[in-house]
Every structure is written in C-alpha cells, then in structure tokens.
All heavy atoms as a GROMACS GRO file, in nm:
protein
  588
    1MET      N    1   5.262   0.660  12.472
    1MET     CA    2   5.241   0.799  12.505
    1MET      C    3   5.092   0.831  12.488
    1MET      O    4   5.034   0.807  12.384
    1MET     CB    5   5.326   0.888  12.416
    1MET     CG    6   5.291   1.031  12.434
    1MET     SD    7   5.401   1.161  12.383
    1MET     CE    8   5.459   1.135  12.225
    2ASP      N    9   5.033   0.885  12.594
    2ASP     CA   10   4.893   0.927  12.587
    2ASP      C   11   4.885   1.066  12.526
    2ASP      O   12   4.958   1.156  12.564
    2ASP     CB   13   4.830   0.932  12.727
    2ASP     CG   14   4.806   0.794  12.783
    2ASP    OD1   15   4.799   0.698  12.704
    2ASP    OD2   16   4.795   0.783  12.906
    3ARG      N   17   4.794   1.080  12.434
    3ARG     CA   18   4.770   1.210  12.374
    3ARG      C   19   4.625   1.248  12.399
    3ARG      O   20   4.537   1.162  12.396
    3ARG     CB   21   4.796   1.207  12.225
    3ARG     CG   22   4.941   1.194  12.192
    3ARG     CD   23   4.959   1.200  12.045
    3ARG     NE   24   5.095   1.246  12.019
    3ARG     CZ   25   5.142   1.266  11.900
    3ARG    NH1   26   5.065   1.246  11.794
    3ARG    NH2   27   5.264   1.307  11.881
    4LYS      N   28   4.604   1.374  12.419
    4LYS     CA   29   4.470   1.423  12.446
    4LYS      C   30   4.444   1.545  12.359
    4LYS      O   31   4.530   1.633  12.349
    4LYS     CB   32   4.456   1.461  12.594
    4LYS     CG   33   4.320   1.507  12.632
    4LYS     CD   34   4.315   1.539  12.780
    4LYS     CE   35   4.181   1.595  12.817
    4LYS     NZ   36   4.171   1.631  12.957
    5ILE      N   37   4.331   1.547  12.298
    5ILE     CA   38   4.289   1.663  12.220
    5ILE      C   39   4.170   1.725  12.291
    5ILE      O   40   4.076   1.655  12.326
    5ILE     CB   41   4.249   1.623  12.076
    5ILE    CG1   42   4.369   1.567  12.003
    5ILE    CG2   43   4.188   1.742  12.003
    5ILE    CD1   44   4.336   1.510  11.868
    6GLU      N   45   4.176   1.854  12.311
    6GLU     CA   46   4.065   1.924  12.375
    6GLU      C   47   4.001   2.017  12.272
    6GLU      O   48   4.068   2.099  12.211
    6GLU     CB   49   4.113   2.005  12.495
    6GLU     CG   50   4.001   2.075  12.566
    6GLU     CD   51   4.048   2.146  12.691
    6GLU    OE1   52   4.144   2.224  12.681
    6GLU    OE2   53   3.989   2.121  12.796
    7ILE      N   54   3.871   2.001  12.254
    7ILE     CA   55   3.796   2.086  12.163
    7ILE      C   56   3.722   2.189  12.246
    7ILE      O   57   3.654   2.154  12.343
    7ILE     CB   58   3.698   2.003  12.078
    7ILE    CG1   59   3.777   1.906  11.990
    7ILE    CG2   60   3.608   2.095  11.995
    7ILE    CD1   61   3.693   1.807  11.915
    8VAL      N   62   3.735   2.315  12.208
    8VAL     CA   63   3.667   2.423  12.278
    8VAL      C   64   3.558   2.477  12.185
    8VAL      O   65   3.587   2.524  12.075
    8VAL     CB   66   3.765   2.536  12.317
    8VAL    CG1   67   3.692   2.649  12.387
    8VAL    CG2   68   3.876   2.481  12.405
    9GLU      N   69   3.434   2.470  12.231
    9GLU     CA   70   3.321   2.521  12.154
    9GLU      C   71   3.312   2.672  12.178
    9GLU      O   72   3.303   2.717  12.292
    9GLU     CB   73   3.192   2.453  12.199
    9GLU     CG   74   3.067   2.508  12.134
    9GLU     CD   75   3.071   2.505  11.983
    9GLU    OE1   76   3.081   2.396  11.925
    9GLU    OE2   77   3.065   2.614  11.923
   10VAL      N   78   3.317   2.750  12.070
   10VAL     CA   79   3.319   2.896  12.083
   10VAL      C   80   3.196   2.964  12.024
   10VAL      O   81   3.186   3.087  12.027
   10VAL     CB   82   3.448   2.957  12.022
   10VAL    CG1   83   3.571   2.903  12.092
   10VAL    CG2   84   3.455   2.932  11.873
   11ALA      N   85   3.102   2.887  11.972
   11ALA     CA   86   2.986   2.948  11.905
   11ALA      C   87   2.906   3.044  11.994
   11ALA      O   88   2.866   3.151  11.947
   11ALA     CB   89   2.894   2.839  11.848
   12PRO      N   90   2.881   3.012  12.121
   12PRO     CA   91   2.800   3.104  12.202
   12PRO      C   92   2.865   3.241  12.222
   12PRO      O   93   2.796   3.340  12.246
   12PRO     CB   94   2.784   3.032  12.335
   12PRO     CG   95   2.806   2.889  12.304
   12PRO     CD   96   2.907   2.887  12.192
   13ARG      N   97   2.996   3.249  12.213
   13ARG     CA   98   3.065   3.377  12.231
   13ARG      C   99   3.112   3.431  12.097
   13ARG      O  100   3.060   3.526  12.043
   13ARG     CB  101   3.182   3.363  12.327
   13ARG     CG  102   3.255   3.493  12.352
   13ARG     CD  103   3.380   3.466  12.435
   13ARG     NE  104   3.478   3.571  12.433
   13ARG     CZ  105   3.550   3.610  12.328
   13ARG    NH1  106   3.534   3.556  12.212
   13ARG    NH2  107   3.638   3.706  12.339
   14ASP      N  108   3.214   3.370  12.040
   14ASP     CA  109   3.271   3.418  11.913
   14ASP      C  110   3.171   3.411  11.799
   14ASP      O  111   3.167   3.500  11.714
   14ASP     CB  112   3.394   3.336  11.875
   14ASP     CG  113   3.512   3.364  11.966
   14ASP    OD1  114   3.510   3.466  12.037
   14ASP    OD2  115   3.606   3.282  11.967
   15GLY      N  116   3.093   3.306  11.795
   15GLY     CA  117   3.000   3.288  11.685
   15GLY      C  118   2.885   3.386  11.684
   15GLY      O  119   2.831   3.417  11.579
   16LEU      N  120   2.847   3.436  11.801
   16LEU     CA  121   2.731   3.525  11.809
   16LEU      C  122   2.768   3.673  11.818
   16LEU      O  123   2.685   3.759  11.791
   16LEU     CB  124   2.644   3.488  11.929
   16LEU     CG  125   2.578   3.351  11.924
   16LEU    CD1  126   2.500   3.327  12.051
   16LEU    CD2  127   2.490   3.336  11.802
   17GLN      N  128   2.890   3.704  11.856
   17GLN     CA  129   2.921   3.844  11.888
   17GLN      C  130   2.912   3.938  11.769
   17GLN      O  131   2.893   4.058  11.788
   17GLN     CB  132   3.057   3.855  11.955
   17GLN     CG  133   3.176   3.829  11.869
   17GLN     CD  134   3.305   3.840  11.946
   17GLN    OE1  135   3.307   3.872  12.065
   17GLN    NE2  136   3.415   3.812  11.880
   18ASN      N  137   2.921   3.888  11.648
   18ASN     CA  138   2.914   3.974  11.530
   18ASN      C  139   2.780   3.970  11.458
   18ASN      O  140   2.764   4.035  11.355
   18ASN     CB  141   3.026   3.939  11.432
   18ASN     CG  142   3.161   3.973  11.489
   18ASN    OD1  143   3.179   4.077  11.551
   18ASN    ND2  144   3.258   3.885  11.470
   19GLU      N  145   2.686   3.895  11.512
   19GLU     CA  146   2.554   3.888  11.450
   19GLU      C  147   2.481   4.020  11.466
   19GLU      O  148   2.486   4.082  11.572
   19GLU     CB  149   2.471   3.775  11.513
   19GLU     CG  150   2.522   3.637  11.483
   19GLU     CD  151   2.515   3.604  11.335
   19GLU    OE1  152   2.412   3.633  11.272
   19GLU    OE2  153   2.614   3.549  11.283
   20ARG      N  154   2.415   4.063  11.362
   20ARG     CA  155   2.341   4.190  11.367
   20ARG      C  156   2.212   4.177  11.448
   20ARG      O  157   2.174   4.268  11.520
   20ARG     CB  158   2.308   4.237  11.226
   20ARG     CG  159   2.429   4.280  11.148
   20ARG     CD  160   2.389   4.342  11.015
   20ARG     NE  161   2.503   4.371  10.932
   20ARG     CZ  162   2.576   4.482  10.941
   20ARG    NH1  163   2.546   4.572  11.030
   20ARG    NH2  164   2.680   4.499  10.862
   21THR      N  165   2.144   4.065  11.433
   21THR     CA  166   2.021   4.040  11.507
   21THR      C  167   2.055   3.989  11.646
   21THR      O  168   2.132   3.894  11.660
   21THR     CB  169   1.935   3.935  11.433
   21THR    OG1  170   1.910   3.981  11.301
   21THR    CG2  171   1.805   3.912  11.506
   22LEU      N  172   1.999   4.052  11.749
   22LEU     CA  173   2.026   4.009  11.885
   22LEU      C  174   1.964   3.872  11.910
   22LEU      O  175   1.846   3.850  11.879
   22LEU     CB  176   1.972   4.111  11.985
   22LEU     CG  177   2.043   4.246  11.986
   22LEU    CD1  178   1.979   4.338  12.090
   22LEU    CD2  179   2.191   4.230  12.016
   23VAL      N  180   2.040   3.784  11.968
   23VAL     CA  181   1.995   3.650  12.000
   23VAL      C  182   1.947   3.651  12.145
   23VAL      O  183   2.022   3.691  12.235
   23VAL     CB  184   2.109   3.547  11.980
   23VAL    CG1  185   2.064   3.408  12.021
   23VAL    CG2  186   2.157   3.550  11.836
   24PRO      N  187   1.823   3.608  12.170
   24PRO     CA  188   1.772   3.608  12.307
   24PRO      C  189   1.852   3.515  12.398
   24PRO      O  190   1.908   3.414  12.353
   24PRO     CB  191   1.628   3.556  12.291
   24PRO     CG  192   1.593   3.578  12.148
   24PRO     CD  193   1.723   3.567  12.072
   25THR      N  194   1.855   3.548  12.525
   25THR     CA  195   1.928   3.469  12.624
   25THR      C  196   1.886   3.323  12.619
   25THR      O  197   1.971   3.233  12.622
   25THR     CB  198   1.905   3.528  12.765
   25THR    OG1  199   1.943   3.665  12.765
   25THR    CG2  200   1.986   3.453  12.870
   26LYS      N  201   1.757   3.299  12.612
   26LYS     CA  202   1.709   3.160  12.612
   26LYS      C  203   1.762   3.082  12.492
   26LYS      O  204   1.791   2.962  12.504
   26LYS     CB  205   1.556   3.154  12.617
   26LYS     CG  206   1.486   3.205  12.494
   26LYS     CD  207   1.334   3.192  12.507
   26LYS     CE  208   1.263   3.241  12.384
   26LYS     NZ  209   1.292   3.170  12.262
   27ASP      N  210   1.780   3.148  12.380
   27ASP     CA  211   1.833   3.082  12.263
   27ASP      C  212   1.983   3.054  12.278
   27ASP      O  213   2.033   2.951  12.232
   27ASP     CB  214   1.807   3.164  12.136
   27ASP     CG  215   1.659   3.169  12.100
   27ASP    OD1  216   1.580   3.086  12.151
   27ASP    OD2  217   1.622   3.259  12.023
   28LYS      N  218   2.054   3.145  12.343
   28LYS     CA  219   2.196   3.121  12.371
   28LYS      C  220   2.212   3.000  12.463
   28LYS      O  221   2.298   2.915  12.442
   28LYS     CB  222   2.260   3.244  12.435
   28LYS     CG  223   2.271   3.362  12.341
   28LYS     CD  224   2.327   3.482  12.413
   28LYS     CE  225   2.327   3.605  12.323
   28LYS     NZ  226   2.377   3.723  12.392
   29LEU      N  227   2.126   2.993  12.564
   29LEU     CA  228   2.131   2.880  12.657
   29LEU      C  229   2.093   2.750  12.587
   29LEU      O  230   2.152   2.645  12.616
   29LEU     CB  231   2.042   2.907  12.778
   29LEU     CG  232   2.092   3.022  12.867
   29LEU    CD1  233   1.984   3.064  12.965
   29LEU    CD2  234   2.220   2.984  12.938
   30ALA      N  235   1.999   2.756  12.494
   30ALA     CA  236   1.963   2.637  12.417
   30ALA      C  237   2.081   2.592  12.331
   30ALA      O  238   2.109   2.472  12.320
   30ALA     CB  239   1.841   2.666  12.331
   31LEU      N  240   2.152   2.687  12.270
   31LEU     CA  241   2.271   2.655  12.191
   31LEU      C  242   2.375   2.585  12.278
   31LEU      O  243   2.434   2.484  12.238
   31LEU     CB  244   2.329   2.782  12.129
   31LEU     CG  245   2.461   2.770  12.055
   31LEU    CD1  246   2.448   2.677  11.935
   31LEU    CD2  247   2.510   2.907  12.011
   32ILE      N  248   2.398   2.638  12.396
   32ILE     CA  249   2.494   2.579  12.489
   32ILE      C  250   2.449   2.439  12.529
   32ILE      O  251   2.529   2.345  12.532
   32ILE     CB  252   2.515   2.670  12.611
   32ILE    CG1  253   2.586   2.799  12.566
   32ILE    CG2  254   2.592   2.598  12.722
   32ILE    CD1  255   2.583   2.912  12.668
   33GLY      N  256   2.322   2.424  12.559
   33GLY     CA  257   2.269   2.292  12.595
   33GLY      C  258   2.286   2.190  12.484
   33GLY      O  259   2.320   2.073  12.508
   34ARG      N  260   2.265   2.233  12.361
   34ARG     CA  261   2.283   2.143  12.247
   34ARG      C  262   2.429   2.108  12.226
   34ARG      O  263   2.462   1.995  12.188
   34ARG     CB  264   2.224   2.205  12.121
   34ARG     CG  265   2.072   2.208  12.126
   34ARG     CD  266   2.014   2.273  12.005
   34ARG     NE  267   1.868   2.272  12.016
   34ARG     CZ  268   1.789   2.349  11.946
   34ARG    NH1  269   1.839   2.434  11.857
   34ARG    NH2  270   1.659   2.342  11.962
   35ALA      N  271   2.517   2.204  12.251
   35ALA     CA  272   2.660   2.175  12.240
   35ALA      C  273   2.701   2.069  12.342
   35ALA      O  274   2.777   1.977  12.311
   35ALA     CB  275   2.742   2.303  12.258
   36ILE      N  276   2.649   2.082  12.462
   36ILE     CA  277   2.678   1.982  12.567
   36ILE      C  278   2.622   1.846  12.526
   36ILE      O  279   2.690   1.744  12.538
   36ILE     CB  280   2.622   2.028  12.702
   36ILE    CG1  281   2.697   2.152  12.752
   36ILE    CG2  282   2.629   1.915  12.806
   36ILE    CD1  283   2.633   2.220  12.871
   37ALA      N  284   2.499   1.845  12.475
   37ALA     CA  285   2.438   1.719  12.431
   37ALA      C  286   2.518   1.654  12.319
   37ALA      O  287   2.521   1.530  12.308
   37ALA     CB  288   2.294   1.744  12.386
   38ALA      N  289   2.584   1.736  12.239
   38ALA     CA  290   2.667   1.684  12.128
   38ALA      C  291   2.805   1.640  12.174
   38ALA      O  292   2.882   1.587  12.095
   38ALA     CB  293   2.679   1.789  12.019
   39GLY      N  294   2.837   1.665  12.302
   39GLY     CA  295   2.965   1.619  12.354
   39GLY      C  296   3.064   1.726  12.391
   39GLY      O  297   3.173   1.695  12.440
   40ALA      N  298   3.032   1.853  12.370
   40ALA     CA  299   3.124   1.961  12.408
   40ALA      C  300   3.138   1.964  12.560
   40ALA      O  301   3.039   1.954  12.632
   40ALA     CB  302   3.074   2.095  12.357
   41ARG      N  303   3.260   1.978  12.606
   41ARG     CA  304   3.285   1.981  12.751
   41ARG      C  305   3.358   2.106  12.796
   41ARG      O  306   3.375   2.129  12.914
   41ARG     CB  307   3.363   1.856  12.794
   41ARG     CG  308   3.283   1.727  12.777
   41ARG     CD  309   3.160   1.730  12.867
   41ARG     NE  310   3.073   1.616  12.853
   41ARG     CZ  311   2.961   1.615  12.780
   41ARG    NH1  312   2.924   1.722  12.711
   41ARG    NH2  313   2.886   1.509  12.774
   42ARG      N  314   3.403   2.186  12.702
   42ARG     CA  315   3.468   2.315  12.734
   42ARG      C  316   3.408   2.416  12.638
   42ARG      O  317   3.420   2.404  12.516
   42ARG     CB  318   3.619   2.305  12.716
   42ARG     CG  319   3.694   2.427  12.764
   42ARG     CD  320   3.840   2.391  12.791
   42ARG     NE  321   3.921   2.508  12.809
   42ARG     CZ  322   3.939   2.571  12.924
   42ARG    NH1  323   3.879   2.528  13.033
   42ARG    NH2  324   4.016   2.676  12.932
   43ILE      N  325   3.341   2.517  12.695
   43ILE     CA  326   3.260   2.607  12.614
   43ILE      C  327   3.289   2.753  12.649
   43ILE      O  328   3.286   2.790  12.766
   43ILE     CB  329   3.110   2.579  12.636
   43ILE    CG1  330   3.079   2.432  12.599
   43ILE    CG2  331   3.023   2.674  12.555
   43ILE    CD1  332   2.940   2.387  12.639
   44GLU      N  333   3.314   2.833  12.546
   44GLU     CA  334   3.320   2.979  12.564
   44GLU      C  335   3.175   3.026  12.562
   44GLU      O  336   3.114   3.039  12.456
   44GLU     CB  337   3.398   3.045  12.452
   44GLU     CG  338   3.547   3.032  12.466
   44GLU     CD  339   3.623   3.121  12.369
   44GLU    OE1  340   3.561   3.200  12.296
   44GLU    OE2  341   3.746   3.109  12.368
   45ALA      N  342   3.120   3.052  12.679
   45ALA     CA  343   2.977   3.076  12.692
   45ALA      C  344   2.937   3.221  12.666
   45ALA      O  345   2.830   3.246  12.611
   45ALA     CB  346   2.930   3.034  12.831
   46THR      N  347   3.019   3.314  12.706
   46THR     CA  348   2.984   3.456  12.694
   46THR      C  349   3.109   3.540  12.716
   46THR      O  350   3.218   3.487  12.735
   46THR     CB  351   2.872   3.494  12.792
   46THR    OG1  352   2.820   3.623  12.758
   46THR    CG2  353   2.916   3.489  12.936
   47SER      N  354   3.090   3.671  12.716
   47SER     CA  355   3.200   3.762  12.742
   47SER      C  356   3.146   3.886  12.812
   47SER      O  357   3.042   3.939  12.772
   47SER     CB  358   3.267   3.802  12.610
   47SER     OG  359   3.378   3.884  12.634
   48PHE      N  360   3.213   3.927  12.915
   48PHE     CA  361   3.172   4.045  12.991
   48PHE      C  362   3.240   4.168  12.931
   48PHE      O  363   3.353   4.200  12.964
   48PHE     CB  364   3.206   4.029  13.139
   48PHE     CG  365   3.126   3.919  13.204
   48PHE    CD1  366   3.175   3.790  13.210
   48PHE    CD2  367   3.001   3.945  13.256
   48PHE    CE1  368   3.101   3.688  13.268
   48PHE    CE2  369   2.926   3.844  13.314
   48PHE     CZ  370   2.976   3.716  13.319
   49VAL      N  371   3.169   4.231  12.839
   49VAL     CA  372   3.219   4.349  12.769
   49VAL      C  373   3.112   4.457  12.774
   49VAL      O  374   2.996   4.431  12.804
   49VAL     CB  375   3.256   4.316  12.623
   49VAL    CG1  376   3.369   4.217  12.616
   49VAL    CG2  377   3.136   4.263  12.547
   50HIS      N  378   3.151   4.578  12.740
   50HIS     CA  379   3.054   4.688  12.740
   50HIS      C  380   2.950   4.663  12.633
   50HIS      O  381   2.984   4.637  12.516
   50HIS     CB  382   3.125   4.821  12.716
   50HIS     CG  383   3.042   4.938  12.755
   50HIS    ND1  384   2.933   4.979  12.681
   50HIS    CD2  385   3.050   5.020  12.862
   50HIS    CE1  386   2.877   5.083  12.739
   50HIS    NE2  387   2.946   5.110  12.850
   51PRO      N  388   2.820   4.669  12.669
   51PRO     CA  389   2.715   4.638  12.572
   51PRO      C  390   2.710   4.731  12.451
   51PRO      O  391   2.657   4.693  12.346
   51PRO     CB  392   2.586   4.648  12.653
   51PRO     CG  393   2.622   4.712  12.780
   51PRO     CD  394   2.770   4.700  12.800
   52GLU      N  395   2.764   4.851  12.462
   52GLU     CA  396   2.769   4.939  12.345
   52GLU      C  397   2.873   4.891  12.243
   52GLU      O  398   2.860   4.916  12.125
   52GLU     CB  399   2.800   5.083  12.387
   52GLU     CG  400   2.683   5.150  12.456
   52GLU     CD  401   2.712   5.294  12.495
   52GLU    OE1  402   2.813   5.350  12.447
   52GLU    OE2  403   2.635   5.349  12.575
   53ARG      N  404   2.975   4.823  12.292
   53ARG     CA  405   3.081   4.772  12.204
   53ARG      C  406   3.040   4.640  12.139
   53ARG      O  407   3.067   4.615  12.023
   53ARG     CB  408   3.211   4.751  12.281
   53ARG     CG  409   3.267   4.878  12.337
   53ARG     CD  410   3.334   4.954  12.229
   53ARG     NE  411   3.400   5.071  12.287
   53ARG     CZ  412   3.453   5.165  12.216
   53ARG    NH1  413   3.449   5.159  12.086
   53ARG    NH2  414   3.510   5.266  12.275
   54VAL      N  415   2.979   4.553  12.220
   54VAL     CA  416   2.936   4.421  12.171
   54VAL      C  417   2.794   4.396  12.223
   54VAL      O  418   2.776   4.333  12.328
   54VAL     CB  419   3.032   4.309  12.217
   54VAL    CG1  420   2.995   4.176  12.153
   54VAL    CG2  421   3.176   4.344  12.184
   55PRO      N  422   2.694   4.444  12.153
   55PRO     CA  423   2.556   4.432  12.201
   55PRO      C  424   2.510   4.287  12.226
   55PRO      O  425   2.429   4.263  12.315
   55PRO     CB  426   2.473   4.496  12.088
   55PRO     CG  427   2.568   4.587  12.018
   55PRO     CD  428   2.702   4.522  12.030
   56GLN      N  429   2.565   4.193  12.151
   56GLN     CA  430   2.525   4.053  12.169
   56GLN      C  431   2.562   4.000  12.307
   56GLN      O  432   2.505   3.902  12.353
   56GLN     CB  433   2.590   3.964  12.063
   56GLN     CG  434   2.524   3.968  11.930
   56GLN     CD  435   2.385   3.905  11.928
   56GLN    OE1  436   2.329   3.864  12.029
   56GLN    NE2  437   2.327   3.900  11.810
   57MET      N  438   2.656   4.062  12.374
   57MET     CA  439   2.700   4.013  12.504
   57MET      C  440   2.638   4.092  12.620
   57MET      O  441   2.678   4.077  12.735
   57MET     CB  442   2.853   4.017  12.515
   57MET     CG  443   2.925   3.930  12.413
   57MET     SD  444   2.890   3.754  12.430
   57MET     CE  445   2.829   3.717  12.266
   58ALA      N  446   2.538   4.174  12.592
   58ALA     CA  447   2.476   4.256  12.696
   58ALA      C  448   2.411   4.170  12.805
   58ALA      O  449   2.395   4.216  12.919
   58ALA     CB  450   2.372   4.350  12.635
   59ASP      N  451   2.376   4.047  12.773
   59ASP     CA  452   2.312   3.958  12.871
   59ASP      C  453   2.412   3.859  12.932
   59ASP      O  454   2.373   3.754  12.982
   59ASP     CB  455   2.197   3.884  12.805
   59ASP     CG  456   2.242   3.793  12.691
   59ASP    OD1  457   2.358   3.805  12.645
   59ASP    OD2  458   2.161   3.711  12.646
   60ALA      N  459   2.539   3.892  12.931
   60ALA     CA  460   2.643   3.800  12.978
   60ALA      C  461   2.616   3.749  13.119
   60ALA      O  462   2.632   3.630  13.146
   60ALA     CB  463   2.780   3.867  12.971
   61GLU      N  464   2.574   3.838  13.207
   61GLU     CA  465   2.549   3.795  13.344
   61GLU      C  466   2.434   3.696  13.352
   61GLU      O  467   2.442   3.595  13.423
   61GLU     CB  468   2.520   3.917  13.432
   61GLU     CG  469   2.528   3.887  13.579
   61GLU     CD  470   2.528   4.013  13.664
   61GLU    OE1  471   2.577   4.118  13.618
   61GLU    OE2  472   2.480   4.004  13.776
   62ALA      N  473   2.328   3.721  13.276
   62ALA     CA  474   2.212   3.630  13.275
   62ALA      C  475   2.251   3.494  13.217
   62ALA      O  476   2.208   3.389  13.269
   62ALA     CB  477   2.098   3.691  13.196
   63VAL      N  478   2.331   3.496  13.111
   63VAL     CA  479   2.377   3.369  13.053
   63VAL      C  480   2.462   3.293  13.154
   63VAL      O  481   2.440   3.174  13.179
   63VAL     CB  482   2.455   3.393  12.922
   63VAL    CG1  483   2.523   3.265  12.874
   63VAL    CG2  484   2.362   3.447  12.813
   64ALA      N  485   2.557   3.360  13.214
   64ALA     CA  486   2.646   3.295  13.311
   64ALA      C  487   2.568   3.239  13.429
   64ALA      O  488   2.596   3.127  13.475
   64ALA     CB  489   2.753   3.392  13.358
   65ASP      N  490   2.470   3.312  13.477
   65ASP     CA  491   2.390   3.267  13.591
   65ASP      C  492   2.307   3.143  13.559
   65ASP      O  493   2.280   3.062  13.647
   65ASP     CB  494   2.297   3.377  13.640
   65ASP     CG  495   2.369   3.487  13.716
   65ASP    OD1  496   2.485   3.466  13.757
   65ASP    OD2  497   2.309   3.595  13.733
   66ALA      N  498   2.267   3.128  13.433
   66ALA     CA  499   2.177   3.020  13.395
   66ALA      C  500   2.248   2.899  13.331
   66ALA      O  501   2.181   2.805  13.291
   66ALA     CB  502   2.071   3.073  13.299
   67LEU      N  503   2.380   2.903  13.323
   67LEU     CA  504   2.452   2.792  13.262
   67LEU      C  505   2.425   2.662  13.336
   67LEU      O  506   2.421   2.661  13.460
   67LEU     CB  507   2.602   2.819  13.261
   67LEU     CG  508   2.650   2.926  13.165
   67LEU    CD1  509   2.797   2.958  13.191
   67LEU    CD2  510   2.628   2.884  13.021
   68PRO      N  511   2.410   2.552  13.263
   68PRO     CA  512   2.395   2.422  13.330
   68PRO      C  513   2.520   2.390  13.411
   68PRO      O  514   2.631   2.401  13.359
   68PRO     CB  515   2.378   2.323  13.215
   68PRO     CG  516   2.353   2.403  13.093
   68PRO     CD  517   2.406   2.540  13.119
   69ARG      N  518   2.503   2.355  13.535
   69ARG     CA  519   2.617   2.321  13.621
   69ARG      C  520   2.638   2.171  13.617
   69ARG      O  521   2.553   2.094  13.660
   69ARG     CB  522   2.593   2.367  13.766
   69ARG     CG  523   2.559   2.513  13.780
   69ARG     CD  524   2.674   2.602  13.737
   69ARG     NE  525   2.637   2.742  13.757
   69ARG     CZ  526   2.675   2.839  13.682
   69ARG    NH1  527   2.752   2.816  13.578
   69ARG    NH2  528   2.639   2.964  13.704
   70ARG      N  529   2.750   2.132  13.558
   70ARG     CA  530   2.784   1.991  13.545
   70ARG      C  531   2.931   1.973  13.580
   70ARG      O  532   3.013   2.055  13.538
   70ARG     CB  533   2.759   1.944  13.402
   70ARG     CG  534   2.612   1.943  13.362
   70ARG     CD  535   2.596   1.901  13.220
   70ARG     NE  536   2.677   1.786  13.184
   70ARG     CZ  537   2.644   1.696  13.091
   70ARG    NH1  538   2.532   1.709  13.025
   70ARG    NH2  539   2.723   1.595  13.064
   71PRO      N  540   2.964   1.868  13.650
   71PRO     CA  541   3.105   1.847  13.687
   71PRO      C  542   3.195   1.817  13.568
   71PRO      O  543   3.316   1.835  13.576
   71PRO     CB  544   3.100   1.729  13.784
   71PRO     CG  545   2.973   1.659  13.754
   71PRO     CD  546   2.877   1.765  13.705
   72ASP      N  547   3.136   1.775  13.457
   72ASP     CA  548   3.218   1.738  13.341
   72ASP      C  549   3.225   1.848  13.235
   72ASP      O  550   3.282   1.827  13.128
   72ASP     CB  551   3.165   1.610  13.277
   72ASP     CG  552   3.021   1.623  13.226
   72ASP    OD1  553   2.945   1.706  13.279
   72ASP    OD2  554   2.984   1.548  13.134
   73VAL      N  555   3.169   1.965  13.263
   73VAL     CA  556   3.168   2.076  13.168
   73VAL      C  557   3.232   2.198  13.232
   73VAL      O  558   3.200   2.233  13.346
   73VAL     CB  559   3.024   2.111  13.121
   73VAL    CG1  560   3.024   2.232  13.029
   73VAL    CG2  561   2.959   1.991  13.052
   74THR      N  562   3.322   2.264  13.159
   74THR     CA  563   3.381   2.389  13.207
   74THR      C  564   3.349   2.498  13.108
   74THR      O  565   3.338   2.476  12.988
   74THR     CB  566   3.534   2.378  13.226
   74THR    OG1  567   3.594   2.341  13.102
   74THR    CG2  568   3.570   2.279  13.334
   75TYR      N  569   3.335   2.618  13.162
   75TYR     CA  570   3.300   2.736  13.081
   75TYR      C  571   3.413   2.838  13.088
   75TYR      O  572   3.476   2.857  13.192
   75TYR     CB  573   3.172   2.800  13.131
   75TYR     CG  574   3.055   2.706  13.127
   75TYR    CD1  575   3.008   2.644  13.243
   75TYR    CD2  576   2.991   2.677  13.008
   75TYR    CE1  577   2.901   2.557  13.239
   75TYR    CE2  578   2.884   2.590  13.002
   75TYR     CZ  579   2.839   2.530  13.121
   75TYR     OH  580   2.733   2.444  13.115
   76ILE      N  581   3.435   2.904  12.976
   76ILE     CA  582   3.533   3.010  12.968
   76ILE      C  583   3.456   3.140  12.963
   76ILE      O  584   3.358   3.152  12.892
   76ILE     CB  585   3.620   2.995  12.843
   76ILE    CG1  586   3.686   2.857  12.841
   76ILE    CG2  587   3.721   3.107  12.833
   76ILE    CD1  588   3.750   2.822  12.709
   0.00000   0.00000   0.00000
C-alpha cells in the first residue's frame, strides 16, 4: 500500500497574519522562496481579506501576482 503525506506550509499566511509589525511584500516573497528551496510544494501564500481586519494581508494581490510559477508547487 502506497502512503503519501502532504505537508502544507502556512507561515506566509497564518504565521504572519497576527504579527503587529507589517512585513513588506518582498520579505513575504523571500519567505515563500525559502520555503520552496527547503522542499515545500504546497503553500498557503496569502489571503484576500479586508485590510482593516487583517492588515498583514493588505498586499495579497501583489504577493499572488509575484509568486514563483513552478509546475511542482501549488499555492492556496
């Protein structure tokens, strides 16, 4: 029987959404790039929410637009 475990990296979304200090878009993209370099293949990259509710996600569109496009990586 083949078994498969899938690890989902959530730091760019869940890990940053409660931080008081705003993380620049370029730093979020660097975090995502490092996760990919470390072997992550499924990543929660951002969340499209109202910026007054979750200020850390105010740049969601910019993050999504700049994500590295790779056939072996999927983003949530």
